[in-house]
N, C-alpha and C positions, 0 to 999 in steps of 0.2 A: 790403950786405944790410940793415943797420940804417937806412941812409938811405932805402932803398926802402920798408922797413916803416913808416917814419914817415908816409908818405903813402898807405899801402895799407889796404884793408878786411880782407883775408883772407890768411892764410898756410896752405898745405897742405904737409905733409911726410910722408915715409914712411921716414925713417932708422931704424936700430936704436935702441932705447930709450937715451936719455941721450947719444947721439952729438952732437947739435947743441949740447948744453950745453958740449961741449969747444971749440966755436968761438964761444961767446958769443952763440948764436942760439936759445936756448931760449925758451919762452913768457915766462918772467919777464924775460929779457933784452930781448925786443922789447916787452913790455908797459911797460917803463920808458921806451921811446922813444915808444910810442903806446898809451895806456891803452884805446883803443877797438878795438884789433886783435882779430880773431877768428882763433884759431890752432888748426888741426886736425891732430892727429898720427894717422896710420894705420899700424898695425903688425899683425903676425900674432896676437899674444896680449894686447896692451894694455900699459899702463905699469906695471901691478902684477901680482902673482901669481907662482907658481913658474916659469912658462914665459915670463916677460916678455922674457928675453934671447934666446929662440929665434927663428930666422927662420920666417916663416909663408908657405906657398905654397898656392894654391887647392886642388890635388889632396890635399895632406896634410890641409887643414882639412875638405874634404868627407868624408874618412875619419874624422878625430878628432871632427868635429862631428856625426856621426850620419847625414849625408845618404846615404852609401853603404849604410847598413844598411837603408834603405827604398827604394833605387833598384836596379832590375834584377830578374831572375827569382830565385825563392827560393834557388837553389843558387849564384847568381853575382852578387856585388856589382859595381856599375857606377857610374862617375862620370858626372855630367851632361856632355853633349857640348860645352858651352862653360864657360868659367871663371866659373860662376854666383856663387860666393862672392865673388870679386873684384868682379864687376859689382854685386852687391847691396851690398857694402861701400861702393862709390862712391856708390850711390844713397842709402844711409843717411847717409853723410858729407855729401852735398849737402843733405839735409833738415835735418840738424843745423846746418849752416852758415847756412841760411836762417833757422832759428829763432834762432840766435845773433845774426844781423844785425838781426832784429826787436827782440831784447832790447837790442842796442846802440843802435838808433834811439830806443828809449824811455828808456834810462837813461844813454847815453853811455859805457857800460862794455862792453868786449869779454868774450869767454869763451874758455876752453880746452876743446877737444873731444878726448877720448881714445877713438878708434875702433879696434876690433879685428876682424879677420876671424873669429876664434873666437866672439866675442860675437854678431856678425851671423848666423853660421851657426846658433848655438843659438837665436837669436830667430826666424829664418824656418823653423824646423821646423814652425811654424804649427799646423795641425790635428793633425799627427802628434805634436808635442810635447804638445799638450793631451790627446790620446788617452792618452799615457803618464801625464801628471800626474793625470788623472782616475781611471785604472784601476790604475796601478802596474805595468802590463805593457808592456814595450818593443814597439813595433810592429815588424813584420817585412816583408821584401820580398814584394810581391804582384804583381810583374810590372806589367802595365798596368791592373789593376783597382784600384778605389778602396776604402779601408778603411771608408768611411761611407756610400757611395751605390752602388746596384746597380739595373740593369745600367749600368756605367760602365767601358768596357773597349775593347780592340782586338779585333774579331771577324772571323772569316774568311768571305769570300764565295767565289763560284765562281772569281774571278780574283785573289784576294788579300785583304788585310786593310783594314778601315776602322774608324773610331772611332764608337762609339755611346755617347752621354752623356746618359742619362735622369736628369734632376735631381729629379723629384718624381712623385707618384702619378698626377697628371693626364697627364703626359708618358708614363708607362708604359702607361696605358690607350690613348693614341693610338698608341703603338708597337705594342701588341698588335693593334689594328685594322689597322694598315698591314701587319703580318706575317701577318694572318689567324690569330692565336692568341687568339681571344676568350676561350677557356676559362681562360686564365691570369689574367684579371681577376677571376675568381670563385674562384680557388684560394687558400686561406688562406695558403699558403706564399709567395705573391707579391703579395698585395693591398696591402701597405704596404711602404715602403722598408725599415723595420727587419726585416721578415720576409724581404724579398729579400736583404738583406745576410747574414742567417743561412743562406739557401739559395742562395747565389750560384753554387755549382758546378753544382747541378742545373739552375738557370735558364740558365746559360751553355750547357750541353749542349743544352737545348731550342732556344735561339735559334740556336746554331751549325748545328744540323741543318737549320733552315729557311733560314738565310742562305746556305748553300752551294748553294742551288738557283738563285740569280741572281747577276748581277755586282754589283760595288760601285756602279757608276753607276746601275743599276736600283734598287737598294735605297735609295741616298741620295736619288734623285728622289722615291720614295714617302714616305720618312721626312720629308724636308724639307717636302713638301706637307702632311704631317700635323702639322707643327709640332714634330717630334722632333729635337733637336740631334744632328748627326752630321757627320763630316768625313773627307776622305781623309787619308792619311799621305804628305804630299808630300816629295820630295827638294828640295834647295835650288834647283835650276833651276826646278822646278815652283812653288816659292814665288814667285819673281820673275816667273813667267809668270801668276800668279793674277790674274784681273780685278780683284779687290778691292785687291790690293797695287798694281796699276797705277793704279787710280782714286785711290788715296790718295797717289800720287807718292812711293812709298817708294824708288824707284831714280832717281837723277839723274845725268846726264852733266855733268861739270864740266870 
């Protein structure tokens, strides 16, 4: 391993904290062989702190890291359908490695990267983390609706649900025209996004009543023509059958 490290650019490891030191393969050990080495350690909780010796698994981190407190219906916490914390930690690690390699190219000196699933999960709470830090109030589960934008939800049509994602006031006006709900554009409760967020339940009830009169395909055709973002809720087979996915070559036979 030390011979290999002498001619390598990057080492990535996810052993328990301190374990590789027992084998003489810690960052300090390999840095002595190759000062330019970039060494990335990926663990559940990082190299420091009271949980440093605990194993970390995606499901547990989704729970401890707050993601499940904002995922699912109000009464039912749900994990994300893929191991998203694992995946995001891999992406953060890759970004950190690329930055460290740039530093190495400029200085000739490698770096040690201490990457933790818990750190990553805390970081990609994103707007929900900021909602808490600004207000002091922990966000709650809202199902499919958005805490800061409305209407931005999964809504029911005559033959099932589709996604309506109105991102700004101009799109809302276009949505109202497509749904023939012109009066909403003049209603103080719905004229601005902040007003719509405050009155999202009553707005959802109005939209649902109209949307149930036609099929998903009919409404998506009208909304797309009007420039309003909307989408089906595809199963996995439908994803790989999507013309856009096919056009982008996302499935290859090898």
